[in-house]
N, C-alpha and C positions, 0 to 999 in steps of 0.2 A: 687422804681418801684415795680409793683408786678410781680413775675414770676411764680405763681401758677395760670394756666389757668381757675379754676373755681373762684379765687379770683378776677381775671382781668375781667371774663364774668361779675359778678355781679356788679362790681365798673363802667364796662361801658353799665351797664343796658340791657344786651344782654338775654333778659328773656328766648328764646328758647334753647340757647346753656348753660343757667344756668341749665335747667332742664334735657336736656340731659347729661350733665356732672354729677347731683347728682346721676340719674340711672345709667350711667356708673360705676362709682366709688362704688355704693353699689352692683353692678353686680361681680365687680372683687375683691371685698372682704375688701375694705376701710370701716373702723368704721365710723359709724351715726358721733361720735363725731368730727373726722377728718374732715370730709366734714362741718360739723359746723363751725370748727375752719377756714377752708378756706373762708367759705361765710363771716365770721366775718370779715376776713382781709379785703375782698372787701368792706363789709359795713362800715368798719373804714377808708378806702380811699375815698369811696363816703362822707363821714362825714367831712373828711379833705378837700375835693373840695368844700363842702358847707361852710365850714368856712372861706375858701380864695375867695369865690364869684364866683368860676368856676361851681360849681353847683348852682341851685335855689332850693326852697322848693318842686317845683314838682319833680324835680329828686330824692331828697332824700326820697320822699314818694313812687316813683315808686320803687326805690332800696329797700325800705321796704315791698313793697308789694312782690316783687319777693323773698325776704327772707321769706315772710309769706307763700307763697307758696312752697317754699322748706321745711320750717318746718312741713308743712301739711304731708308730706313723711316721714319727719325725725323723727318728736316728739315720734310717735307711737314705733319707734324702739329705742330712749334713754329714754323711760320711764322704760324699763327693765334693765336701767344701771343707776338709780337714784343716785347710790352713786359716780357717776363722775360729778354729780351737783356739783357746788362751794358752794352753799347754797341758800337759800331763802330769797327772797326780795317781801316786800309787795308794791303794788304801786295802786294809785287810784286819782281821780281828787277830789278836795274838795268839801265840802256841798254847795250847791248854784252854782256851775259852770258845765257846761256840755258840755265843751271842751275836746277833747280826741287826738286831731291829734299828739299833740307834745309827751304826753304820750304812745302813740301806736308806735311812732317811738323808744322811749327809752326802751320801753317794748321788742320790736323785737330786739335791740341791746344787751339788758340784755340776752335774751334767747339764741341771737347767741353767746354770749359769756360765756355759760354753767351755766347760772343761773335759778334755778326754780322760776319763777315771779307770785306770785299770784294778777291778775287784778282785782280789786274790781270795776271797771268802773268809772263812774262820779258821782257826786251829792252824793258823800259819806259820810254820818254823822260820827262823832268821835268815836261812838260806834262801828261801822263795823270796822275801822282800829284797834282799840284796840282788838277786837275778833280776828281778823285774825292774829296779831302780836303775841298774846298768842297761839293761835292754831298752828301756824307753827314757833313759836319760831325764828320769823325772828331777824335778828341783823341789819337791814336796811328797813325803809320804805320811800317811795318815794312820795312825793305830788305835784300834778301840778295843777298850777292855772293860768287862761289868764284875766279873771277879777278883776280889782284893787278892786271891791268893795267886793270879796271873802277873801280877805286879812285877814280880822278879824275872819274868818271862820277857816283859816288856824292856825291863832294864838292859837283859842281855842281848835282846835284839837290838836296841839302839846303840851299845857297847861296839856289837859286832858290824855294824852300819859304819860307824866310826873309824874302826880298826881297819876295813876295807877301803879307807881311804876318801870315802864318798862323802859330799860336802851338802848332800839334800838336806832341806828342814825337816824336822819331824814334829808332827802335830797329833797329840794324842788327846782323847776323849773317852768318857764314859762317866757313869751317874755319881762316882765318887772322886773323879779326877779335880784337882786342885793344884795352885803352886808349888804346895809343898811336896806332891807326887811327881809334879813336872822335872822340880828341881832334882828330887831323889833317883829318876829314872834317867835323867839328862836329855830331856825332849826342849825343843826349842818354844813351842805353843802347847797351850792346852786349852780344850774347848769343853764348856758346859752342856751348852746349848748347840742344836744341830747347825743354827744360822752363823756360829761363832767361826765354823769351819769353813764357809763362804768367806767371812771377813778376813780370816788370817790368808787365805788363796789370795784373794784380790789384793792384799797387802804384799805378797811376795811376787806375784806375777806382775803386779801393776809397777813394782820397782825393778822387775827384772829387766 
């Protein structure tokens, strides 16, 4: 049960209330990161409701949009305290696939959890993934795929990352992703639910 008013407001999709509470807390001296943490707790609750069938994809998307609106206010204030970020994560939808809904939800959840996410967008070639991993020294890269036909593209990208000598962990996600696909393409982790991505990141960066 959520006790924090802001966490509860975002979990209940109260857009106006979330905006007002964010402004009130900033005005009263609450740090941006604390506000993000409250928002993240609410988003995690929305994710749980989605997993149990209480919420549908529409509610989860709306929650992500409310979070995004809040981050427009909070991110400039957070950028001055990058040391507080847990770490860098590179995200992108693999080459040949232009779906980004699931990826965008995971990106929002990761940002809300305090990670600096480098979002490469959709239809991302393997070279772009490799360049970003090197530039940001990212310990984790997330790849999204919706089309089964793009599985080979994902496998090739992961093979290229390994061939480049990068030890970054690879998380894959998508509507049909399971351990069979994970093992086939050579990924380290797979995520079926958006909240799984945060669990994986916390496991990696918590152990780092």
